[in-house]
C-alpha positions as CSV (number, residue, x, y, z in Angstrom):
1,M,172.2,19.2,192.2
2,A,170.3,17.9,189.2
3,L,167.2,17.2,191.3
4,Q,166.9,20.9,192.2
5,L,166.9,21.7,188.5
6,V,164.0,19.3,188.0
7,I,162.1,20.8,191.0
8,G,162.6,24.3,189.5
9,A,161.3,23.2,186.1
10,L,158.2,21.6,187.7
11,K,157.5,24.8,189.7
12,R,157.5,26.7,186.4
13,Q,155.4,24.0,184.6
14,F,152.8,23.8,187.4
15,P,152.7,27.3,189.0
16,K,149.3,26.9,190.5
17,V,150.1,23.7,192.4
18,P,151.1,24.4,195.9
19,L,154.2,22.6,197.2
20,M,154.9,21.1,200.5
21,T,158.5,20.5,201.4
22,T,159.8,17.2,202.7
23,D,160.6,18.8,206.0
24,E,157.0,20.2,206.3
25,L,155.5,16.9,205.5
26,Q,157.7,15.1,208.0
27,Q,156.7,17.5,210.7
28,L,153.0,17.0,209.9
29,M,153.4,13.3,210.0
30,R,155.0,13.4,213.4
31,A,152.6,15.9,214.9
32,T,150.2,14.0,217.1
33,Q,148.0,17.0,217.8
34,E,147.6,17.9,214.1
35,K,144.0,18.9,213.5
36,R,144.2,18.2,209.8
37,K,144.2,14.6,208.6
38,I,146.9,13.8,206.0
39,V,146.2,11.8,202.9
40,L,149.3,10.7,201.0
41,L,148.6,9.8,197.4
42,D,151.4,7.9,195.7
43,T,150.9,8.5,192.0
44,R,153.6,6.1,190.7
45,E,153.1,2.9,188.9
46,E,152.2,-0.2,191.1
47,K,155.7,-1.7,190.6
48,E,157.3,1.4,192.0
49,F,154.9,1.5,195.0
50,Q,155.8,-2.2,195.7
51,V,159.5,-1.4,196.1
52,S,158.8,1.4,198.7
53,H,156.5,4.2,199.6
54,L,155.9,6.7,202.4
55,A,154.1,5.1,205.4
56,K,150.3,5.1,205.2
57,A,150.4,6.2,201.5
58,V,147.6,5.2,199.2
59,H,148.5,4.0,195.8
60,L,146.7,5.9,193.0
61,H,147.5,5.1,189.3
62,P,149.1,8.1,187.7
63,E,146.7,8.1,184.8
64,E,143.6,8.1,187.1
65,T,141.1,10.6,185.8
66,D,137.9,9.7,187.7
67,M,138.1,12.4,190.3
68,T,134.8,11.4,191.9
69,R,136.5,8.1,192.7
70,V,139.6,9.9,194.0
71,M,137.6,12.2,196.1
72,S,135.7,9.2,197.6
73,M,139.0,7.5,198.3
74,I,140.3,10.6,200.1
75,H,137.2,10.9,202.3
76,Q,137.3,7.2,203.1
77,K,140.9,7.7,204.3
78,A,140.5,11.1,206.0
79,G,136.9,11.2,207.3
80,P,133.9,13.4,206.6
81,L,133.7,16.4,204.3
82,H,133.7,19.0,207.1
83,E,137.0,17.7,208.7
84,P,140.1,19.6,207.6
85,K,142.6,17.6,205.6
86,A,145.8,17.9,203.7
87,V,146.2,15.8,200.5
88,V,149.8,15.4,199.5
89,C,150.6,13.9,196.1
90,Y,154.0,12.5,195.3
91,C,155.6,10.3,192.6
92,A,159.3,9.9,191.8
93,V,160.4,13.5,191.2
94,G,157.1,15.4,191.1
95,H,155.8,15.4,187.5
96,R,153.0,12.8,187.7
97,S,152.0,14.0,191.2
98,S,151.8,17.6,189.9
99,I,149.4,16.5,187.3
100,M,147.3,14.6,189.9
101,A,147.4,17.6,192.2
102,Q,146.2,19.9,189.4
103,R,143.4,17.5,188.6
104,L,142.3,17.6,192.2
105,L,142.5,21.4,192.4
106,D,140.4,21.6,189.2
107,E,137.8,19.2,190.7
108,L,137.6,21.3,193.9
109,K,136.7,24.3,191.7
110,K,133.4,22.7,190.7
111,P,130.3,24.1,192.3
112,E,129.3,20.8,193.9
113,N,132.7,20.7,195.7
114,Q,132.6,24.1,197.5
115,E,132.0,22.6,200.9
116,V,134.9,20.1,200.4
117,K,137.2,22.9,199.0
118,S,137.0,24.9,202.2
119,N,138.3,21.9,204.2
120,M,140.9,20.4,201.8
121,D,144.3,21.6,200.9
122,V,146.1,19.9,198.0
123,Y,149.9,19.9,197.7
124,N,152.6,18.3,195.6
125,L,155.5,17.0,197.6
126,E,158.5,19.0,196.4
127,G,161.1,16.6,194.9
128,S,158.7,13.7,195.7
129,I,160.0,10.3,196.9
130,F,163.5,10.8,195.4
131,K,164.2,13.9,197.5
132,W,162.6,12.2,200.5
133,A,164.8,9.2,200.1
134,N,168.0,11.2,199.4
135,E,167.3,13.0,202.8
136,R,167.1,9.6,204.4
137,K,163.6,10.0,205.6
138,D,161.5,6.9,206.5
139,L,160.3,4.6,203.7
140,V,158.4,1.4,204.0
141,E,157.9,-1.8,201.9
142,P,154.4,-3.0,201.4
143,G,154.6,-5.2,204.5
144,G,155.5,-2.2,206.6
145,D,159.3,-3.0,207.1
146,S,161.7,-0.1,206.7
147,T,163.8,0.3,203.6
148,I,166.1,2.8,201.9
149,L,165.4,1.5,198.4
150,V,163.3,3.3,195.8
151,D,162.4,2.2,192.3
152,K,164.7,4.3,190.0
153,V,162.0,4.4,187.2
154,S,164.8,4.3,184.5
155,P,168.6,4.5,184.3
156,F,168.2,8.2,183.5
157,W,165.9,9.2,186.3
158,G,167.7,6.9,188.7
159,L,170.7,9.2,188.5
160,L,168.7,11.7,190.7
161,L,168.8,9.1,193.5
162,Y,171.8,8.4,195.7
163,K,173.4,5.2,194.3
164,E,172.7,3.1,197.5
165,M,169.0,3.9,197.3
166,R,168.4,2.7,193.7
167,A,166.3,-0.4,193.3
């Protein structure tokens, strides 16, 4: 499948960005006893986010570079510095979210973030929302209603989504 080729290319382009599979994320989201809080960062354009997103995801502009602001947003969503958390970035197929995950990983390397680093794991969602949708996993509209539709980004990228899911 073409999406698998894109996933492979992104793994090679961003070898230091850890991946979380869609099944792993789904299990984490369902686990009521999970000790780590999950922060989902949707790094697509606002118009894409408005079509659908993963439940409880926070929209973050893909070109955001103020990592202090992003770290603050993460802590507001997931609690104090000392609490374990998993930050999972996603976009359409994984490129923009890999860039954001790499920015976060670089930020965590700074000396002032050593305490945070020990309690925060950063991932890119493998295949991002396209793979999630193609696997018919739950998506929501901004109002919280379920949907199967995903913004296709462009006619080219939309080919990686099953036809009935393209918005």
